[in-house]
C-alpha positions as CSV (number, residue, x, y, z in Angstrom):
1,M,-30.1,-25.3,0.3
2,T,-33.2,-27.0,1.7
3,T,-35.6,-25.0,3.8
4,M,-37.1,-26.7,6.9
5,I,-40.4,-25.6,8.3
6,S,-40.9,-26.0,12.1
7,V,-44.0,-25.1,14.1
8,V,-43.7,-24.6,17.8
9,V,-46.8,-24.6,20.0
10,L,-46.9,-23.8,23.7
11,T,-49.9,-25.1,25.5
12,S,-51.2,-26.7,28.7
13,G,-52.8,-30.1,28.7
14,L,-55.9,-28.9,30.4
15,S,-59.2,-30.1,28.9
16,D,-60.2,-26.6,27.7
17,R,-56.9,-26.2,25.9
18,I,-57.2,-29.6,24.2
19,L,-60.1,-28.4,22.1
20,L,-58.1,-25.3,21.0
21,L,-55.1,-27.5,20.2
22,K,-57.3,-29.8,18.0
23,N,-58.5,-26.8,16.1
24,L,-54.9,-25.5,15.6
25,L,-53.6,-28.9,14.5
26,R,-56.5,-29.3,12.1
27,S,-55.6,-26.0,10.6
28,I,-51.9,-26.9,10.3
29,S,-52.8,-30.2,8.6
30,S,-54.9,-28.4,6.0
31,Q,-52.1,-26.1,4.8
32,E,-50.9,-26.5,1.3
33,L,-47.3,-26.6,2.5
34,L,-47.0,-28.8,5.6
35,P,-44.3,-28.3,8.2
36,D,-41.4,-30.7,8.5
37,E,-41.9,-30.9,12.3
38,V,-44.3,-29.7,15.0
39,I,-43.0,-29.2,18.5
40,I,-45.5,-29.0,21.2
41,A,-44.4,-27.8,24.7
42,T,-46.7,-28.5,27.6
43,E,-46.4,-28.7,31.4
44,T,-49.2,-31.3,31.7
45,N,-50.9,-34.2,30.0
46,G,-48.2,-35.0,27.4
47,D,-49.8,-38.4,26.6
48,K,-53.1,-36.9,25.7
49,I,-51.4,-34.3,23.6
50,R,-49.4,-37.0,21.7
51,E,-52.6,-38.8,21.0
52,V,-54.3,-35.7,19.6
53,A,-51.3,-34.7,17.6
54,G,-51.0,-38.2,16.1
55,K,-54.6,-38.0,15.0
56,Y,-54.3,-34.7,13.1
57,L,-50.6,-34.8,12.0
58,R,-50.1,-38.2,10.5
59,G,-46.8,-38.3,8.5
60,T,-45.4,-35.2,10.3
61,N,-42.6,-35.4,12.8
62,V,-44.2,-34.4,16.1
63,R,-42.3,-33.9,19.4
64,V,-44.1,-33.3,22.7
65,L,-41.9,-31.7,25.3
66,E,-43.2,-31.8,28.9
67,T,-41.7,-29.0,30.9
């Protein structure tokens, strides 16, 4: 049986939250065991969040869900 690791992040796309998101994604990317996927749910600014996630989580499946 294979274990899958998923990380779910709830955030807004507001500029003050982007800095916090960058710090979180940097921390995730530095872990010894990386997640198989990162799901980020936001109500605003999905394109910016995709851009930031792509920078810090290369090679990880990232989904951004705009609610």
